[in-house]
C-alpha positions, 0 to 999 in steps of 0.5 A: 500500499502506498502510504503517500496515496493514503495520506493524499486521500485522507486530505481529500476526505477532510477537504470534502467533509469541510466543503459539505459542512461549509455548504451547510453554513452558506445555506444558513447565511443565505437563508437568514440574510447574513450575507445580504447584511454584510454586502457592501459594509466593509469590515465589520465586527461580530457586534455590528453583523449581529446588529445589522442582521438582527440575529442571535449573537452566539450563532452569528459568532460561530457562523462568522468563524466558520465562514472565515475558516472556509475562506468565504469571509476574510478576517483581520486578526488585529481589528477582529473584523470580518469582511464579505468580499465584493466578489463573494457577495456578487454570487451570495447576496444577489438574489433574483439575479442571473448570477446568484448561487444561493439556490445551490446551497438551498438545495443541499438540506432538501437533497440530503434529507432524503439520503436515508431513503435513497440508501434504503432504495439501493437495497429495496428498489423504488425511490423517493417521490417528488412529493417528498420534497415538500414546500422547502424543496419547492422553494429551493428549486425556485431559488435555484433557477428563477434568476437565470429564467427571469434574466436570460431566457428571453433576452439571451437564450431564445435570441439563438432562435430568431424565428421563434422570437419573430413568431411569439412577438406577433402572437402564437402559443407557447407551452412550458412542460415541467414548469415548476414555479412558473418562471419560464412561463412568466418570462415568456408571457412578460417578454411576448405579451401577444402570445398565449402561454401555458405552463403545466406540471403534475405537481399541484403545489408547484402549480400553486406557486407558479400562479403566485409567480405570475400574479406577482409579475402581472402577466397572463401566463396560465397553468394546469396541474396536468401531464402531457398525456392529460393535455393531449386528452383535452380536445380544446387544446390546439398545437403550440408554436413553441414548447420548452422543457427546462431541466426536467426531461431527465426527470420524466418517468418515461422520457421517450413517451413524453417526448413523443407526446410533446412532438404531437403537441407541437405545430408542424413548423414549431420548435421544441427547446430542451435545457439539460445539465451540461455534462460530457458523454464519456464518464472519464470527461466528467471528473470535475466539480460541475459534473459531480454536483449533477451526479449528486442531484441526480442520485438524491432527486432527479433519478430517484423520483423517476424510480419511485413511480416505476420510471426509467430513472434516466438521471441528470447526466445523459450527455449531449449524445444520448439526449440528441439520440432520445429526441430523434428516437421520439420522432424529431426530424431536426435536433440542433445543439444551440451555441449558448454559453453556460457553465451548467446548461446545454441547449437543444432545439428540436423540430418536427 
């Protein structure tokens, strides 16, 4: 046995453990508003952070020290002051922007809360259904994506499909499948005021939140707690010129069947936008932090919710080759990987 390799791996164990617990402390900082309290304030004493945040002193003290140890905050030992660098605040105290990272940390307690059940599923099969995610999980998913959807979906991502933009600007019908808390639908309805926009999701609690999202935005997006199967059975539903499925195709219990139904819901000249996690096709090319994150999301949320309802358990890390092959198998004649820059997403435009 190579003792140097053992030593190196032990350092990795402690690094991963510290990163996990640091992420938990960051979650607390986001949840309680501590980062927002420190944003732009310069160096602050513990007492100043307590006063500005309105939180309990002993908890704030321990949190500040933990954030210094994990290098999220800077510390001046001479003055005993704490500083949130502007570059860190840019990602941690920037709610509702397209660069806010707080939603990632909000997912950690949600994902790990189901870890004992996932471990049991390794032995017994099945999985943890989406309904177990609870209100906290729905809000975490909302926090994870809403900034990007609000600020990038129409103004940047859709600009790579100029024909779709022109169509929706003068009217047309748009459908967002797996709409969750409704931010894509709301962005579409706000950006294209003449279009009819419908969001669907089988989770009733998510649809309730989506309606609140649309009401707050004062837009005309409508929502239904229904699957694509249910939508197809409604004779009053007309085909859509544009359909989106954002970060959810891999969640479908039967992705192939659902994609075929989406194709049926699309007009002959319509466009289907798919957004999926940015991972490589080969496992050896996924040895990095982003892919590790997505495998964790997949194991504790995406894959297990599918297996919980006897689905195929596609998982979040299919990669572009498998995703494009799946779309073509579903009957789409044209599948294009769009040239949109993103650290975490891949974008596909499929047409009948």
